[in-house]
C-alpha positions in Angstrom: 66.0 -65.6 -14.6 65.2 -62.1 -15.9 64.5 -60.8 -12.5 67.8 -62.2 -11.2 69.6 -60.7 -14.1 68.0 -57.2 -13.5 68.9 -57.5 -9.8 72.5 -58.3 -10.6 72.6 -55.4 -13.0 71.2 -53.0 -10.5 73.6 -54.1 -7.8 76.5 -53.5 -10.2 75.3 -50.0 -11.0 74.9 -49.2 -7.3 78.3 -50.6 -6.5 79.9 -48.5 -9.3 78.1 -45.4 -8.1 79.2 -46.0 -4.5 82.8 -46.6 -5.6 82.7 -43.4 -7.7 81.4 -41.4 -4.7 84.0 -42.9 -2.4 86.8 -42.2 -4.9 85.7 -38.5 -5.0 85.6 -38.3 -1.2 89.1 -39.8 -0.9 90.4 -37.5 -3.7 88.9 -34.4 -1.9 90.6 -35.5 1.3 94.0 -36.4 -0.1 94.3 -34.0 -3.0 93.9 -30.2 -2.2 93.3 -29.3 -5.9 90.4 -31.6 -6.2 89.0 -30.4 -2.9 89.2 -26.8 -4.2 87.4 -27.7 -7.5 84.5 -29.4 -5.7 84.3 -26.5 -3.2 83.9 -24.1 -6.1 81.2 -26.3 -7.6 79.2 -26.4 -4.4 79.5 -22.6 -4.0 78.1 -22.1 -7.5 75.3 -24.5 -6.7 74.3 -22.6 -3.5 74.5 -19.3 -5.4 72.2 -20.6 -8.1 69.7 -21.9 -5.5 69.7 -18.5 -3.8 69.1 -16.6 -7.0 66.3 -19.0 -8.0 64.7 -18.5 -4.5 64.8 -14.7 -4.8 63.3 -14.8 -8.3 60.5 -17.1 -7.1 59.7 -14.8 -4.1 59.6 -11.8 -6.5 57.3 -13.6 -8.9 54.9 -14.6 -6.1 54.8 -11.0 -4.8 54.2 -9.6 -8.3 51.4 -12.1 -9.0 49.7 -11.3 -5.7 49.9 -7.6 -6.4 48.5 -8.1 -9.9 45.6 -10.3 -8.8 44.8 -7.9 -6.0 44.5 -5.1 -8.6 42.4 -7.0 -11.1 40.3 -8.9 -8.5 40.6 -12.2 -10.3 43.1 -14.1 -8.2 42.5 -17.8 -8.9 38.9 -17.0 -9.9 38.0 -15.5 -6.5 36.3 -12.1 -6.8 38.3 -9.2 -5.3 36.4 -7.5 -2.5 38.7 -4.4 -2.4 36.8 -1.1 -2.2 35.8 0.2 -5.6 37.7 3.3 -6.6 35.6 6.2 -8.0 37.2 8.7 -10.3 36.1 12.2 -9.8 35.8 13.1 -13.5 32.9 10.7 -14.3 30.2 11.1 -11.6 27.2 10.8 -13.9 26.4 7.3 -12.6 28.2 7.7 -9.3 25.2 6.9 -7.2 24.3 3.8 -9.2 24.3 0.3 -7.7 27.7 -1.1 -8.3 28.5 -4.7 -7.5 30.5 -3.6 -4.4 27.6 -1.5 -3.1 25.2 -4.4 -3.6 27.3 -7.1 -1.8 29.2 -5.1 0.9 27.5 -3.1 3.7 28.7 0.4 4.1 30.1 1.6 7.4 28.0 4.1 9.2 31.1 6.1 10.0 32.1 6.3 6.4 32.1 9.8 5.0 30.2 10.4 1.8 31.9 12.4 -1.0 30.5 15.8 -1.8 28.7 15.6 -5.1 26.0 17.7 -6.9 22.5 17.3 -5.6 21.2 15.4 -8.6 23.9 12.8 -8.3 23.8 12.2 -4.5 20.1 11.5 -4.2 18.8 8.3 -2.6 16.5 6.0 -4.3 12.9 5.9 -2.8 12.2 2.6 -1.1 10.6 0.0 -3.4 7.6 -1.4 -1.6 5.8 -3.0 -4.5 5.6 -3.1 -8.3 3.4 0.0 -8.5 5.7 2.5 -6.8 6.7 4.0 -10.2 3.1 4.5 -11.1 2.4 6.3 -7.9 5.4 8.5 -8.5 4.1 9.3 -12.0 0.7 10.3 -10.5 2.4 12.8 -8.2 4.6 14.2 -10.9 3.5 13.9 -14.5 7.0 14.6 -15.7 8.4 11.5 -13.9 9.3 8.5 -15.9 7.6 5.2 -15.2 8.9 1.6 -15.3 6.2 0.8 -17.8 7.6 3.4 -20.3 11.1 2.3 -19.7 10.2 -1.4 -20.4 8.3 -0.3 -23.6 11.4 1.4 -25.2 13.1 -0.4 -28.0 16.8 -1.0 -27.8 17.9 2.1 -29.8 15.6 4.5 -28.0 16.9 3.2 -24.7 20.5 3.9 -25.8 19.4 7.4 -26.8 17.8 7.8 -23.3 21.1 6.9 -21.6 23.0 9.2 -23.9 20.6 12.2 -23.3 20.8 11.6 -19.5 24.6 11.7 -19.5 24.5 14.9 -21.6 22.3 16.5 -18.9 25.0 15.9 -16.3 27.4 18.2 -18.2 29.4 15.6 -20.1 29.7 14.8 -23.8 28.1 11.6 -24.9 27.5 10.1 -28.3 26.3 6.8 -29.5 28.6 4.4 -31.4 28.3 3.7 -35.1 25.4 1.7 -36.6 26.1 -2.0 -36.8 28.5 -4.1 -34.7 29.5 -1.8 -31.8 32.1 -4.1 -30.3 30.4 -4.2 -26.9 30.2 -0.4 -26.6 27.0 1.7 -27.2 27.9 5.1 -25.8 31.2 7.0 -25.7 31.6 9.5 -22.8 34.1 12.3 -22.7 34.7 15.6 -21.0 33.5 18.8 -22.5 35.9 19.8 -25.3 37.9 16.5 -25.1 37.4 14.2 -28.1 39.0 11.3 -26.3 36.4 9.2 -24.3 37.3 8.2 -20.8 34.3 5.9 -20.2 32.4 3.3 -22.2 28.7 2.5 -21.7 26.9 -0.7 -22.8 23.1 -0.7 -22.8 20.7 -3.7 -22.9 16.9 -3.3 -23.1 16.4 -6.6 -21.4 13.7 -6.4 -18.7 12.3 -9.9 -19.2 15.5 -11.7 -18.2 18.7 -10.9 -16.4 22.0 -9.8 -17.9 24.6 -12.5 -17.4 28.4 -12.4 -17.0 29.2 -12.8 -20.8 28.3 -9.2 -22.0 29.7 -7.7 -18.8 33.0 -9.6 -19.4 33.0 -8.4 -23.0 32.7 -4.8 -22.0 35.6 -5.2 -19.6 37.7 -6.7 -22.3 37.1 -3.8 -24.6 37.9 -1.3 -21.8 41.2 -3.1 -21.2 42.1 -3.2 -24.9 41.4 0.5 -25.4 42.8 1.5 -22.0 39.5 3.2 -20.9 39.3 4.3 -17.3 35.6 3.5 -16.6 32.8 1.2 -17.8 29.1 1.3 -17.2 26.5 -1.4 -18.0 22.9 -0.2 -18.0 19.9 -2.4 -18.4 16.2 -2.1 -18.1 16.1 -5.3 -16.0 18.5 -6.9 -13.5 21.9 -8.6 -13.4 22.8 -12.1 -12.4 24.8 -12.7 -9.2 27.7 -14.0 -11.4 27.8 -10.7 -13.4 27.8 -8.7 -10.2 30.6 -10.7 -8.7 32.7 -10.3 -11.8 32.4 -6.5 -11.6 33.7 -6.4 -8.1 37.1 -4.7 -7.7 37.0 -3.3 -11.3 36.3 0.1 -12.6 32.8 -0.9 -13.6 29.3 0.1 -12.4 26.2 -2.0 -13.2 22.9 -0.2 -13.2 19.5 -1.8 -13.2 16.3 -0.4 -14.7 15.2 0.9 -11.3 18.5 2.6 -10.8 18.1 4.4 -14.1 14.6 5.4 -13.3 15.7 7.0 -10.0 18.5 8.9 -11.7 16.2 10.3 -14.5 13.5 11.3 -12.0 16.1 13.1 -9.9 16.8 15.5 -12.7 15.2 18.9 -12.7 11.6 19.1 -14.0 12.7 20.9 -17.2 15.3 18.3 -18.0 12.9 15.4 -17.3 10.3 17.0 -19.5 12.7 17.4 -22.4 13.9 13.8 -22.1 10.4 12.4 -22.0 9.4 14.4 -25.0 12.4 13.2 -27.0 12.1 9.5 -26.1 8.4 9.3 -26.8 8.6 11.1 -30.2 7.4 8.9 -33.1 7.5 5.2 -32.8 9.6 4.3 -29.8 8.4 0.7 -29.3 9.1 -1.0 -32.7 12.7 -2.2 -32.7 15.3 -0.8 -35.1 17.4 -3.0 -37.3 21.0 -2.7 -36.0 22.4 -3.3 -39.4 20.2 -1.2 -41.6 19.1 1.5 -39.1 15.5 1.2 -40.1 12.3 0.2 -38.2 11.6 -3.5 -38.4 8.2 -5.1 -39.4 6.1 -7.7 -37.8 6.4 -11.2 -39.4 5.0 -14.6 -38.7 7.0 -17.8 -38.8 6.7 -21.4 -37.7 7.5 -20.4 -34.1 5.1 -17.5 -34.0 5.4 -13.8 -34.5 8.8 -12.0 -34.6 10.4 -8.7 -35.8 12.2 -8.8 -39.1 14.1 -6.3 -41.2 12.2 -4.6 -44.1 15.2 -5.3 -46.3 14.8 -9.1 -46.0 13.6 -9.5 -49.6 15.7 -6.7 -51.1 19.3 -6.6 -52.3 21.5 -6.7 -50.4 19.3 -8.9 -48.2 19.2 -8.4 -44.4 18.1 -11.3 -42.3 18.2 -9.6 -38.9 15.4 -10.7 -36.6 14.3 -10.1 -33.0 12.0 -12.1 -30.8 8.8 -10.4 -29.9 8.3 -9.5 -26.3 5.1 -10.6 -24.4 3.9 -7.0 -24.1 4.2 -6.5 -27.8 2.3 -9.6 -28.6 -0.5 -8.6 -26.2 -0.7 -5.1 -27.8 -0.8 -6.6 -31.3 -3.6 -9.0 -30.3 
């Protein structure tokens, strides 16, 4: 009974609708005024559809242009050639994500840059290539020394190298740096045009999270360029994220090649400065003092000397394998 009642109700509605439509059609044919009213309504409807179509096409074109510029269209990395600004060549020959994943054309012309920027890295045949280089030139920096540097001394190394290229560079404040370790500016210009993030991580690769954080700070502060330097390597995910952006990622071997391409006097000065005093014991990022060796339930670790003082600092670092071996 219910089904029959619903069917009868539906038939009544359909009949009423059909009758209403038929009445409108008859009125449009018989009465000129009604016909003119409905003709105006149809014209407005077509105009609205046309305007909506134009707005939709414009929005699609704008989104395509924006995604092509940022390289993040629907999560697919942009493979557009990486632009290089001419005012920040201090890491110009570093291994960017684009240089790593895209082969260069043989017919492509290389930009004219100073000799100590345009050098080529020596071929890496084995793990001992840096040692052989150090044997030939005692002022050359080795991979072993680079890996032994604590995080703050590594930041100072990057800062001093940039200064040797003729630019102004200074480390950020002590404590939370907001994803930026070094501020780079032109001579005489207090406003930085580039941010540098440093990670003394040679035992594991730098992932996408810190690289994305650096890019976020650049976008927020409207900084032209970003450089991420590590003593180790980057994950493929991090390299893909940097594609199409004004970012260059440099590994520890890239940094070694750049430092060893400087003049002998500059290399000697940098080596003397980075090896002065204790350059292996990590510095507390909060208190700006050397940490001390402590022992816990999980083994040895580095702890701040202000742990038992007031105000107390509970900053700790894991101890690297080379540091454990040296202590034993």
